[in-house]
C-alpha positions as CSV (number, residue, x, y, z in Angstrom):
1,M,-33.3,95.4,-74.3
2,S,-32.8,98.8,-72.9
3,P,-34.5,100.0,-69.6
4,N,-36.5,102.5,-71.6
5,S,-37.9,99.9,-74.0
6,C,-38.8,97.8,-71.0
7,H,-40.8,100.7,-69.5
8,Q,-42.5,101.5,-72.8
9,E,-43.7,97.9,-73.1
10,A,-44.9,97.7,-69.6
11,S,-46.8,101.0,-70.0
12,L,-48.8,99.5,-72.8
13,A,-50.0,96.6,-70.6
14,P,-53.5,97.1,-69.2
15,G,-53.8,96.8,-65.4
16,I,-53.4,98.6,-62.1
17,Y,-50.1,100.2,-61.3
18,V,-48.5,100.8,-57.9
19,A,-45.4,102.8,-57.2
20,P,-43.6,103.9,-54.0
21,N,-44.0,107.5,-55.0
22,G,-47.7,107.0,-55.9
23,N,-50.8,108.1,-54.0
24,D,-53.7,105.9,-52.9
25,A,-56.1,108.6,-54.0
26,N,-54.9,108.0,-57.6
27,P,-56.9,105.8,-60.0
28,G,-54.0,103.3,-60.3
29,T,-53.0,104.0,-63.9
30,A,-49.4,103.9,-65.2
31,E,-49.4,107.7,-65.1
32,L,-51.2,108.1,-61.7
33,P,-50.2,104.9,-59.7
34,L,-51.4,103.9,-56.3
35,A,-48.9,103.9,-53.4
36,T,-49.6,100.6,-51.6
37,I,-50.3,97.0,-52.4
38,A,-53.2,97.1,-49.9
39,A,-54.9,99.8,-51.9
40,A,-54.5,97.9,-55.2
41,Q,-55.9,94.7,-53.5
42,A,-59.0,96.6,-52.3
43,L,-59.5,98.2,-55.7
44,V,-59.6,94.9,-57.7
45,R,-61.2,92.8,-55.0
46,G,-64.7,93.0,-56.5
47,E,-63.7,92.5,-60.1
48,N,-63.9,89.2,-62.0
49,P,-61.6,88.7,-63.8
50,K,-59.2,90.9,-61.9
51,P,-56.8,93.1,-63.8
52,V,-53.1,92.5,-63.2
53,V,-51.5,94.6,-60.5
54,Y,-48.1,95.8,-61.6
55,L,-45.6,96.9,-58.9
56,R,-43.1,99.5,-60.2
57,G,-39.5,99.4,-58.9
58,G,-38.8,100.4,-55.3
59,T,-39.4,99.2,-51.8
60,Y,-42.9,98.5,-50.4
61,E,-42.5,98.4,-46.6
62,L,-45.6,96.5,-45.3
63,Q,-47.1,97.6,-42.0
64,S,-48.9,94.2,-41.7
65,P,-49.0,91.0,-43.7
66,L,-50.9,91.0,-47.0
67,V,-53.9,88.8,-46.2
68,L,-55.5,87.0,-49.1
69,T,-58.9,85.1,-48.8
70,A,-61.3,83.6,-51.3
71,E,-62.4,87.2,-52.2
72,D,-58.9,87.7,-53.6
73,S,-58.9,84.7,-55.9
74,G,-57.6,85.7,-59.3
75,L,-55.2,88.3,-57.9
76,S,-52.0,88.7,-59.9
77,L,-49.1,90.8,-58.5
78,Q,-46.3,91.2,-61.0
79,G,-43.1,93.2,-61.2
80,L,-42.0,95.0,-64.4
81,A,-39.0,94.0,-66.5
82,C,-35.9,96.0,-65.7
83,E,-37.3,97.1,-62.4
84,T,-36.9,95.6,-58.9
85,A,-40.0,95.7,-56.8
86,I,-39.2,94.7,-53.2
87,V,-42.0,93.6,-50.9
88,S,-40.4,94.2,-47.5
89,G,-41.1,93.4,-43.9
90,G,-38.4,95.7,-42.7
91,H,-38.1,99.3,-41.7
92,S,-35.3,101.8,-42.3
93,I,-33.3,102.8,-39.2
94,T,-32.1,106.4,-39.4
95,G,-30.8,109.1,-37.2
96,W,-27.5,107.4,-36.4
97,R,-25.1,109.2,-34.1
98,K,-21.7,108.4,-32.6
99,A,-21.8,107.1,-29.1
100,S,-18.1,106.4,-28.8
101,D,-15.1,106.1,-31.1
102,Q,-16.2,102.7,-32.3
103,I,-20.0,102.5,-31.5
104,W,-22.9,104.3,-33.2
105,E,-26.4,104.4,-31.9
106,A,-29.9,105.1,-33.3
107,S,-33.4,105.1,-31.8
108,A,-35.4,101.9,-32.5
109,S,-39.2,102.3,-32.4
110,F,-39.7,98.6,-33.1
111,S,-38.3,95.2,-32.0
112,F,-36.1,93.3,-34.5
113,H,-33.7,90.4,-34.6
114,Q,-31.9,91.0,-37.9
115,M,-30.2,94.1,-39.2
116,F,-28.8,94.7,-42.7
117,V,-26.4,97.4,-44.0
118,E,-26.8,98.0,-47.8
119,G,-28.4,94.6,-48.1
120,Q,-25.8,92.7,-46.2
121,R,-26.6,90.8,-43.1
122,M,-24.8,92.0,-40.0
123,E,-24.0,89.9,-37.0
124,R,-26.1,90.1,-33.9
125,A,-23.6,90.6,-31.0
126,R,-22.2,87.2,-30.0
127,T,-19.2,85.4,-28.7
128,K,-16.7,84.5,-31.5
129,G,-16.4,80.9,-32.6
130,F,-17.7,78.1,-30.5
131,L,-17.6,77.5,-26.7
132,H,-18.0,74.0,-25.4
133,V,-20.2,72.4,-22.7
134,D,-18.3,70.8,-19.9
135,G,-19.8,67.3,-20.3
136,L,-23.4,66.7,-21.1
137,V,-26.4,69.0,-21.2
138,N,-29.1,68.3,-18.6
139,T,-32.2,68.0,-20.8
140,A,-34.9,68.2,-18.0
141,D,-36.9,71.4,-17.6
142,P,-35.2,73.8,-17.1
143,I,-32.2,72.9,-19.3
144,S,-28.8,73.5,-17.7
145,F,-25.2,72.6,-18.3
146,K,-21.8,73.1,-16.8
147,F,-19.5,75.6,-18.5
148,H,-15.8,76.3,-18.4
149,A,-14.5,79.1,-16.2
150,G,-14.6,82.4,-17.9
151,D,-16.8,81.3,-20.8
152,I,-20.1,82.8,-19.6
153,S,-20.5,86.1,-17.7
154,P,-23.0,86.5,-14.9
155,N,-24.1,89.7,-16.6
156,W,-25.5,87.7,-19.6
157,A,-28.8,86.7,-18.0
158,G,-31.4,87.5,-20.6
159,A,-29.1,86.8,-23.5
160,E,-29.5,83.7,-25.6
161,I,-27.5,80.5,-26.0
162,V,-27.4,78.8,-29.3
163,L,-26.6,75.2,-28.7
164,L,-25.6,72.8,-31.5
165,Q,-26.2,69.1,-30.9
166,T,-26.5,66.1,-33.2
167,W,-28.9,67.1,-36.1
168,G,-30.5,70.2,-34.4
169,E,-29.9,73.4,-32.7
170,D,-31.6,75.1,-29.7
171,R,-31.9,78.8,-29.1
172,L,-32.6,79.3,-25.4
173,P,-32.7,82.3,-23.1
174,I,-30.2,82.4,-20.1
175,K,-32.1,82.5,-16.9
176,K,-29.3,82.1,-14.4
177,V,-25.5,82.0,-14.3
178,D,-23.8,80.5,-11.2
179,T,-20.1,81.2,-11.3
180,N,-19.5,79.2,-8.2
181,T,-20.8,75.9,-9.6
182,L,-20.1,76.9,-13.2
183,T,-23.7,76.1,-14.1
184,V,-25.9,78.0,-16.6
185,T,-29.6,77.5,-16.3
186,L,-31.7,78.0,-19.4
187,A,-35.4,77.5,-20.1
188,N,-37.5,74.7,-21.7
189,S,-36.7,71.0,-22.0
190,M,-35.3,68.9,-24.8
191,V,-35.4,65.2,-25.8
192,P,-32.6,63.1,-24.3
193,W,-31.6,61.5,-27.6
194,M,-30.4,64.8,-29.1
195,V,-27.4,65.2,-26.8
196,E,-23.7,65.0,-27.4
197,A,-20.7,65.3,-25.1
198,N,-19.0,68.7,-24.9
199,A,-21.4,70.2,-27.3
200,R,-20.7,73.5,-29.1
201,Y,-22.5,76.7,-28.3
202,Y,-22.3,80.4,-28.5
203,V,-23.9,83.3,-26.6
204,E,-25.8,86.0,-28.5
205,S,-27.4,89.4,-27.8
206,A,-25.7,90.8,-24.7
207,P,-24.6,94.5,-24.8
208,D,-21.0,93.9,-24.0
209,L,-20.7,91.4,-26.9
210,V,-20.5,94.2,-29.5
211,R,-16.8,93.7,-29.9
212,Y,-16.1,93.4,-33.6
213,P,-16.9,95.4,-36.7
214,G,-20.3,94.4,-38.2
215,Q,-21.8,93.5,-34.8
216,W,-24.9,95.1,-33.4
217,Y,-27.1,95.0,-30.3
218,L,-30.7,96.1,-29.7
219,D,-31.4,97.5,-26.2
220,E,-35.1,96.7,-25.8
221,Q,-35.5,98.8,-22.7
222,R,-33.8,101.9,-24.0
223,H,-35.2,101.4,-27.5
224,V,-31.7,102.0,-28.9
225,V,-29.7,99.9,-31.3
226,C,-25.9,100.0,-31.1
227,Y,-23.6,99.1,-34.1
228,M,-19.9,98.9,-34.7
229,P,-19.4,99.8,-38.3
230,R,-17.1,98.0,-40.7
231,P,-14.3,99.9,-42.3
232,G,-15.6,102.3,-44.9
233,E,-19.2,102.4,-43.6
234,D,-21.0,105.5,-42.5
235,P,-24.2,104.7,-40.6
236,S,-25.4,108.3,-41.1
237,K,-25.4,107.7,-44.9
238,D,-25.7,104.0,-45.4
239,R,-29.1,102.2,-46.0
240,I,-29.7,100.3,-42.7
241,T,-32.7,98.0,-42.4
242,G,-34.2,96.2,-39.3
243,T,-36.7,93.4,-39.9
244,N,-40.1,93.8,-38.5
245,L,-42.8,91.5,-39.8
246,G,-42.5,87.7,-39.6
247,T,-44.9,87.0,-42.5
248,L,-45.3,89.0,-45.7
249,V,-48.2,87.1,-47.3
250,A,-50.9,85.0,-45.5
251,M,-53.3,83.2,-47.7
252,K,-56.4,81.2,-46.7
253,G,-58.9,79.8,-49.2
254,A,-57.5,81.9,-52.1
255,S,-57.1,80.4,-55.5
256,N,-55.6,81.3,-58.9
257,V,-53.2,83.8,-57.4
258,V,-50.0,84.8,-59.2
259,F,-46.8,86.4,-57.8
260,S,-44.2,86.9,-60.5
261,G,-41.1,89.0,-60.9
262,L,-41.0,90.3,-57.3
263,T,-38.5,90.4,-54.5
264,F,-39.7,89.3,-51.0
265,S,-37.3,90.5,-48.3
266,Y,-36.6,91.5,-44.7
267,T,-38.8,89.4,-42.5
268,D,-37.9,89.0,-38.8
269,W,-37.5,85.9,-36.7
270,K,-38.9,85.4,-33.2
271,I,-38.8,82.7,-30.6
272,P,-41.1,82.1,-27.6
273,D,-40.1,83.3,-24.1
274,I,-39.0,79.8,-23.3
275,G,-36.8,79.6,-26.4
276,Y,-36.9,77.4,-29.4
277,V,-35.9,73.7,-29.6
278,N,-35.3,72.4,-33.1
279,R,-36.6,68.9,-33.3
280,Q,-35.8,68.3,-36.9
281,T,-35.1,70.5,-39.9
282,A,-36.9,73.6,-38.5
283,F,-40.2,72.6,-40.1
284,D,-42.2,74.5,-37.5
285,L,-40.8,78.0,-38.0
286,K,-43.0,80.7,-39.4
287,A,-42.7,81.5,-43.1
288,A,-42.6,84.6,-45.2
289,I,-45.4,83.2,-47.4
290,E,-48.0,81.1,-45.6
291,G,-50.9,79.3,-47.3
292,E,-53.8,77.3,-46.0
293,A,-56.3,75.6,-48.4
294,V,-54.7,77.5,-51.3
295,Q,-55.4,76.3,-54.9
296,N,-53.6,77.0,-58.2
297,L,-51.0,79.4,-56.9
298,Q,-48.2,80.4,-59.2
299,M,-45.0,81.9,-57.7
300,T,-42.5,82.3,-60.6
301,N,-39.4,84.2,-61.3
302,N,-39.2,85.8,-57.8
303,R,-36.4,86.4,-55.4
304,F,-36.6,85.6,-51.7
305,E,-33.8,87.0,-49.6
306,H,-32.9,88.3,-46.2
307,L,-35.7,86.4,-44.5
308,G,-35.8,85.5,-40.8
309,E,-37.4,82.1,-40.8
310,N,-38.7,79.8,-43.6
311,V,-39.5,81.0,-47.1
312,A,-42.9,79.4,-47.7
313,H,-45.2,76.8,-46.1
314,F,-48.5,75.4,-47.5
315,V,-50.9,73.3,-45.5
316,G,-54.6,72.5,-45.1
317,G,-55.2,70.8,-48.4
318,S,-53.3,73.3,-50.5
319,Q,-53.0,71.9,-54.1
320,N,-51.6,72.7,-57.5
321,I,-49.0,75.2,-56.3
322,L,-46.2,76.0,-58.7
323,F,-43.0,77.4,-57.2
324,D,-40.9,77.8,-60.3
325,K,-37.6,79.6,-61.3
326,N,-37.3,81.5,-58.1
327,E,-34.0,82.3,-56.3
328,V,-33.8,81.8,-52.6
329,S,-30.8,83.1,-50.6
330,D,-29.6,84.4,-47.3
331,I,-32.5,82.9,-45.3
332,G,-32.6,82.6,-41.5
333,G,-34.4,79.3,-41.6
334,G,-35.2,77.0,-44.5
335,G,-36.8,77.0,-47.9
336,V,-40.2,75.7,-49.1
337,W,-42.4,73.3,-47.2
338,F,-45.6,71.4,-48.1
339,G,-47.9,69.6,-45.6
340,E,-48.5,69.4,-41.9
341,G,-45.8,68.5,-39.4
342,C,-48.0,65.9,-37.7
343,T,-47.2,62.2,-37.6
344,D,-48.5,58.8,-36.5
345,V,-47.7,59.0,-32.8
346,A,-48.8,55.4,-32.2
347,S,-46.1,54.1,-34.5
348,N,-43.3,55.9,-32.6
349,P,-43.8,56.6,-28.8
350,N,-40.8,59.0,-29.0
351,A,-42.8,61.3,-31.3
352,A,-45.1,62.3,-28.4
353,L,-42.2,62.9,-26.1
354,A,-40.8,65.2,-28.7
355,G,-44.0,67.1,-28.9
356,F,-45.3,65.9,-32.2
357,T,-49.1,65.6,-32.6
358,D,-51.2,63.0,-34.4
359,C,-52.6,63.7,-37.9
360,D,-56.2,64.2,-38.9
361,W,-55.9,61.3,-41.4
362,Y,-59.3,62.0,-43.0
363,S,-58.7,65.7,-43.9
364,T,-58.0,66.9,-47.4
365,P,-54.3,66.4,-48.0
366,T,-51.8,69.0,-49.3
367,A,-50.9,67.5,-52.7
368,Q,-50.0,67.8,-56.3
369,N,-47.6,70.7,-56.1
370,E,-44.4,71.4,-58.1
371,I,-41.1,72.9,-57.0
372,T,-39.1,73.3,-60.2
373,G,-36.1,75.2,-61.6
374,N,-35.3,77.1,-58.4
375,T,-32.0,78.0,-56.9
376,I,-31.9,77.7,-53.1
377,H,-28.7,78.5,-51.2
378,D,-27.2,80.0,-48.1
379,I,-30.0,79.1,-45.8
380,G,-29.9,78.4,-42.0
381,Q,-28.3,81.7,-41.2
382,V,-30.1,81.9,-37.9
383,F,-31.5,78.3,-37.5
384,P,-28.8,76.2,-39.0
385,A,-30.7,72.9,-38.8
386,S,-33.0,73.9,-41.7
387,A,-33.8,72.1,-44.9
388,G,-33.9,73.6,-48.4
389,I,-37.1,71.8,-49.5
390,G,-39.4,69.9,-47.3
391,I,-42.4,67.6,-47.9
392,L,-44.1,66.6,-44.7
393,Q,-47.5,64.9,-44.8
394,S,-48.0,65.6,-48.4
395,S,-48.3,63.5,-51.6
396,N,-48.0,63.6,-55.4
397,N,-45.6,66.5,-55.4
398,K,-42.8,67.0,-57.9
399,V,-39.4,68.4,-56.9
400,C,-37.5,68.8,-60.2
401,S,-34.4,70.6,-61.6
402,N,-33.7,72.6,-58.5
403,E,-30.2,73.5,-57.3
404,V,-29.8,73.4,-53.5
405,F,-26.4,74.3,-52.0
406,N,-24.7,75.8,-49.0
407,T,-27.0,74.4,-46.3
408,Y,-26.1,73.2,-42.8
409,Q,-28.6,70.5,-42.8
410,T,-30.5,68.3,-45.3
411,A,-31.2,69.7,-48.8
412,I,-34.4,67.9,-49.7
413,S,-36.5,66.1,-47.0
414,V,-39.5,63.9,-47.9
415,G,-41.9,62.2,-45.4
416,W,-42.8,62.7,-41.7
417,T,-43.8,59.4,-40.2
418,W,-41.3,57.2,-38.3
419,S,-41.3,53.4,-38.7
420,Y,-44.3,51.6,-40.4
421,G,-46.9,54.1,-39.2
422,R,-49.6,55.8,-41.3
423,S,-48.3,58.4,-43.7
424,L,-49.7,60.9,-46.2
425,A,-46.4,61.2,-48.0
426,H,-46.4,59.0,-51.1
427,D,-46.0,59.3,-54.9
428,N,-43.6,62.1,-54.6
429,L,-41.0,62.7,-57.4
430,I,-37.5,64.0,-56.7
431,A,-35.7,64.3,-60.0
432,F,-32.9,66.1,-61.8
433,N,-31.9,68.2,-58.8
434,H,-28.3,69.4,-58.2
435,V,-27.6,69.1,-54.5
436,H,-24.1,70.1,-53.3
437,D,-22.1,71.5,-50.4
438,I,-24.6,70.2,-47.9
439,G,-24.0,70.2,-44.1
440,R,-20.6,71.8,-44.4
441,G,-19.4,70.2,-41.2
442,M,-21.8,72.2,-38.9
443,L,-24.3,69.4,-37.7
444,S,-24.5,65.7,-37.8
445,D,-27.0,63.3,-39.4
446,V,-27.3,65.2,-42.7
447,G,-28.6,64.0,-46.1
448,G,-28.6,65.2,-49.6
449,V,-32.0,63.7,-50.2
450,Y,-33.6,62.4,-47.1
451,T,-36.7,60.1,-46.9
452,L,-38.7,59.0,-43.8
453,G,-41.6,56.5,-43.5
454,V,-43.6,54.3,-45.8
455,Q,-43.9,56.1,-49.2
456,P,-45.3,53.9,-52.0
457,G,-44.8,55.5,-55.4
458,T,-42.1,57.9,-54.3
459,V,-39.2,58.1,-56.8
460,V,-35.8,59.6,-56.4
461,R,-34.0,59.7,-59.7
462,N,-31.5,61.5,-61.9
463,N,-30.2,63.7,-59.1
464,L,-26.6,64.9,-58.8
465,I,-25.5,64.9,-55.2
466,H,-22.0,65.7,-54.0
467,D,-19.9,67.1,-51.1
468,V,-22.1,66.3,-48.1
469,T,-20.2,66.7,-44.9
470,A,-21.3,66.3,-41.3
471,F,-19.8,67.3,-37.9
472,L,-19.4,64.0,-36.0
473,Y,-21.3,61.5,-38.1
474,G,-23.9,61.0,-40.8
475,G,-23.0,63.0,-43.9
476,R,-25.0,60.9,-46.4
477,G,-25.8,61.4,-50.0
478,L,-29.0,59.4,-50.3
479,Y,-30.5,58.9,-46.8
480,Q,-33.4,56.5,-46.2
481,D,-34.3,57.0,-42.5
482,D,-36.5,55.1,-40.2
483,G,-39.3,53.2,-42.0
484,S,-38.4,54.3,-45.5
485,S,-40.3,51.8,-47.7
486,H,-41.5,51.2,-51.3
487,I,-39.2,53.9,-52.7
488,L,-37.5,53.6,-56.1
489,T,-34.0,55.2,-56.2
490,E,-32.5,55.1,-59.6
491,S,-30.0,56.8,-62.0
492,N,-28.5,59.2,-59.4
493,I,-24.9,60.2,-59.2
494,V,-23.5,60.6,-55.7
495,Y,-19.9,61.4,-54.7
496,R,-17.9,62.7,-51.8
497,A,-20.4,62.1,-49.1
498,H,-18.8,62.3,-45.7
499,S,-20.2,59.0,-44.2
500,A,-21.8,57.0,-47.1
501,S,-23.2,57.5,-50.5
502,F,-26.3,55.6,-49.6
503,V,-27.7,54.7,-46.1
504,H,-30.8,52.7,-45.1
505,N,-31.6,53.2,-41.4
506,S,-33.6,50.2,-40.4
507,D,-37.4,49.5,-40.4
508,G,-37.9,49.7,-44.1
509,E,-38.8,47.3,-46.9
510,D,-39.3,46.9,-50.6
511,N,-36.8,49.6,-51.6
512,V,-35.2,49.4,-55.0
513,V,-31.8,51.1,-55.6
514,R,-30.7,50.6,-59.2
515,N,-28.5,52.1,-61.9
516,N,-26.8,54.6,-59.6
517,L,-23.2,55.7,-59.5
518,L,-22.2,55.9,-55.8
519,A,-18.7,57.0,-55.4
520,L,-15.9,58.2,-53.1
521,A,-17.5,58.4,-49.7
522,D,-14.9,58.7,-47.1
523,G,-13.0,55.8,-45.6
524,S,-15.8,54.7,-43.2
525,G,-17.6,52.9,-46.1
526,Q,-19.8,53.5,-49.2
527,L,-23.1,51.8,-48.3
528,E,-24.5,51.8,-44.7
529,F,-27.2,49.7,-43.1
530,A,-27.9,51.3,-39.7
531,D,-30.1,48.9,-37.8
532,S,-30.9,51.0,-34.8
533,P,-33.4,50.5,-33.3
534,P,-33.7,46.8,-34.4
535,L,-36.3,46.1,-37.1
536,A,-39.8,46.2,-35.9
537,R,-40.7,43.3,-38.2
538,P,-39.0,41.3,-40.9
539,P,-39.0,43.3,-44.2
540,Q,-41.0,41.9,-47.1
541,P,-39.6,40.9,-49.5
542,Y,-36.3,42.7,-48.5
543,S,-35.1,45.9,-47.0
544,V,-33.2,47.1,-50.1
545,L,-32.6,45.5,-53.5
546,L,-29.4,46.9,-55.0
547,D,-29.0,46.2,-58.7
548,K,-27.1,47.5,-61.7
549,N,-25.3,50.1,-59.6
550,T,-21.7,51.2,-59.9
551,F,-19.8,51.5,-56.6
552,Y,-16.5,53.3,-56.8
553,W,-14.2,53.9,-53.8
554,S,-10.5,54.0,-53.0
555,S,-10.3,53.3,-49.3
556,G,-12.2,51.6,-46.5
557,P,-15.0,49.0,-46.8
558,L,-17.8,48.9,-49.3
559,L,-20.5,47.9,-46.8
560,I,-21.2,49.1,-43.2
561,G,-23.6,47.3,-41.0
562,D,-25.7,44.1,-41.4
563,W,-27.1,43.9,-45.0
564,S,-28.6,40.4,-44.5
565,T,-32.2,41.5,-45.0
566,S,-31.2,43.1,-48.4
567,Q,-30.5,41.6,-51.8
568,F,-27.7,42.4,-54.2
569,G,-28.2,42.0,-58.0
570,T,-25.6,42.6,-60.6
571,N,-23.5,45.6,-59.5
572,V,-20.1,46.9,-60.6
573,T,-17.6,47.5,-57.9
574,I,-14.4,49.5,-58.5
575,N,-11.9,50.0,-55.8
576,T,-8.8,51.0,-57.8
577,Q,-7.9,54.5,-58.7
578,Q,-10.1,55.8,-61.5
579,D,-11.0,59.2,-63.0
580,L,-14.4,60.2,-61.6
581,N,-15.4,62.3,-64.6
582,Q,-14.8,59.4,-66.9
583,L,-16.9,57.1,-64.7
584,I,-19.7,59.7,-64.8
585,Q,-19.6,59.9,-68.5
586,A,-19.4,56.1,-68.9
587,S,-22.4,55.6,-66.6
588,G,-24.7,57.3,-69.1
589,I,-26.8,58.8,-66.3
590,Q,-28.4,62.1,-67.1
591,T,-28.7,64.6,-64.3
592,I,-29.8,67.5,-66.5
593,S,-33.2,67.1,-68.1
594,G,-33.6,67.5,-71.9
595,G,-37.3,68.4,-71.5
596,N,-39.8,68.7,-68.7
597,P,-37.8,67.3,-65.8
598,C,-40.9,66.2,-64.0
599,N,-42.1,64.2,-67.0
600,N,-38.8,62.6,-68.2
């Protein structure tokens, strides 16, 4: 179909039209379009049913988030075929001038933490590679650690340190540098169990760190941004964008809203003055699309790119949300989240120490949502310990036929209650997803599909999971963490997981693992039972029943840990050299759905 025919078809469709070269005094026809999304929203707000609002190709730089309430129910924002409509939280940076042979400068009228040149993410000024803590981090408030001579300049007070430890990262401002004692003092505090010896870190956002092409620094006091161009770039001519808004769309109480065929881009990230401590999978970041008590939302065939924090998060009893056939890429945080990040504090005293709050167990739960057919990749660009898809305290969701790859942490995370505590995560389906190149050696304690807590009715089936690698430990394919119970795991193919194809980490019961092909974890073992802390109570009737699985490995043991509380049925074990592709074909396991993947 030619572009002209696309435009002719679109012009025949009734609705309200918006174009970057339009005028808000216009009536909103195809010939005389409006200029802003806000004007179109106001124009259709009183209508029922509402006409479709079509966004013509071009960039719509929002000055503030698009706020949708119950009055906006029925709103449909759609792009046109053969055109790219970009809903942007960024602003163009112009007026570049040479400050030296290598550095260009421009005035910056707003604060931002990300900058893009012709749509490519540039690097905020930072030290190259990783530096290493000398010993252990002092986790008490204020956080501090010893550094090696020459690693941190006393001029870097006010810059940020990004510290990578265990399964998380911390982004903390430098308060003081003592070169006599080789001690750097930061802000905030962190939990003592997320510490590792000689941890990696880097320093970011100091003026003298603009040392390599593609790096930039924003001087907040002078309101000037400095940039060292890459070969072939000309800042006076190139399209350069700084990110401004943290959220593009904020919904509360809206229903029957549609977003289709649009591109959502260029949101900023921001941390508190005391910094950000990532407790697990960056669930608590802001999102470009935020929804509370949203019903019957459809987000289909959109692109989400160049975002600063998470893509979308729905809470407060949001239900019947369809997130389908979208592409998510180049994200500072993680992907799509459902449910509140609260937990049963009484079941795990450490939860309160980590700052988690107790749930309102009687409120309307976020439930019955679908994430299907999406491609989610290259996330965690700013906050590496971010997940691709997250289900917190939320039930009856379907996560099907997604491809998730190139993450630094877990791909799909389900559940948010440790041990045997109360949980609102149950009856979730994780099926026919392709999960690969997860972890990539950046962090530890990583899973392809990760579950947490008691989850009756949750099913993990027909997923293809491979190439999961961790930094020090814990690159797992199927990862049942603390309290995972009453979960059916069947007909999955897992291979080349760094630590184990399947792990059960204590405190769970009545889990069935059947008809899976679990292959070629590294030499540490194929199946791991990690009993730490010890079981809170004897599992009933067992921790895990493993039946009709095929285990294939070429080195190291089959089992790691104490599996005495589990049961083994009839499984096939192969520890001689075999062709993996032939084993996959012989298994008969389907990882691509022939119909509706959530119903198969």
